[in-house]
C-alpha positions as CSV (number, residue, x, y, z in Angstrom):
1,X,5.0,11.4,-2.1
2,X,8.4,10.2,-2.9
3,X,8.9,6.9,-1.2
4,X,10.8,3.7,-2.0
5,X,8.5,1.1,-3.5
6,X,9.2,-2.6,-3.6
7,X,7.9,-5.2,-5.9
8,X,6.1,-8.0,-4.1
9,X,5.0,-11.5,-5.0
10,X,1.3,-11.5,-5.1
11,X,-1.6,-12.2,-7.5
12,X,-3.3,-8.9,-6.6
13,X,-0.7,-6.5,-5.3
14,X,2.2,-5.3,-7.4
15,X,4.1,-2.9,-5.2
16,X,4.1,-1.5,-1.6
17,X,6.0,1.2,0.1
18,X,6.0,3.1,3.4
19,X,6.7,6.8,4.3
20,X,7.9,6.9,7.9
21,X,7.5,10.7,8.1
22,X,3.7,10.6,7.9
23,X,3.1,6.9,8.6
24,X,1.6,6.3,5.1
25,X,1.4,2.9,3.4
26,X,1.4,2.9,-0.4
27,X,-0.3,0.0,-2.2
28,X,-0.3,-0.6,-5.9
29,X,-2.8,-3.2,-7.2
30,X,-2.3,-5.2,-10.4
31,X,-6.0,-4.7,-11.4
32,X,-5.7,-0.9,-11.2
33,X,-2.4,0.0,-12.9
34,X,-3.3,3.7,-13.2
35,X,-4.0,4.2,-9.6
36,X,-2.5,3.6,-6.1
37,X,-3.8,3.7,-2.6
38,X,-2.3,5.6,0.4
39,X,-3.4,4.2,3.8
40,X,-3.0,6.7,6.7
41,X,-1.6,6.2,10.2
42,X,-0.1,2.8,9.5
43,X,2.5,1.7,12.1
44,X,6.0,0.7,10.9
45,X,5.5,-2.7,12.4
46,X,2.4,-3.2,10.3
47,X,4.4,-2.4,7.2
48,X,7.2,-4.8,8.1
49,X,4.7,-7.6,8.8
50,X,3.0,-6.8,5.5
51,X,6.3,-6.9,3.7
52,X,7.3,-10.2,5.3
53,X,3.9,-11.9,5.0
54,X,3.8,-15.1,3.1
55,X,0.5,-14.0,1.5
56,X,0.4,-10.3,0.8
57,X,-3.2,-10.4,-0.3
58,X,-4.3,-12.3,2.8
59,X,-2.4,-9.9,5.2
60,X,-3.8,-6.9,3.3
61,X,-7.4,-8.2,3.7
62,X,-7.1,-9.2,7.3
63,X,-5.0,-6.3,8.7
64,X,-5.2,-3.2,6.4
65,X,-8.3,-3.0,4.2
66,X,-11.2,-1.6,6.2
67,X,-9.0,-0.8,9.2
68,X,-7.2,2.3,8.0
69,X,-8.5,5.4,6.2
70,X,-7.2,5.7,2.7
71,X,-7.1,7.8,-0.4
72,X,-7.0,6.6,-4.0
73,X,-4.6,8.5,-6.3
74,X,-4.1,8.7,-10.1
75,X,-0.6,7.3,-10.8
76,X,0.3,10.0,-13.3
77,X,-1.2,13.2,-11.8
78,X,-0.7,12.1,-8.2
79,X,-4.1,13.6,-7.5
80,X,-7.0,12.0,-5.5
81,X,-9.5,10.3,-7.7
């Protein structure tokens, strides 16, 4: 799960990243600093739109949350929680 993460301006989201090999979107939330979420089968255009969105939280709620399967991981162990 080595992917480049970028810091984003958001009140809820701290970092996002994308793995093109398996179309996985990584989302780190400020309220859960010990965990991160990996959303599966996310298209590259969705990631680009998310990255460029004026409001990351709004884009996440409207276009990602509830629309893609995900797994929640422990940040230290990299294991599903």
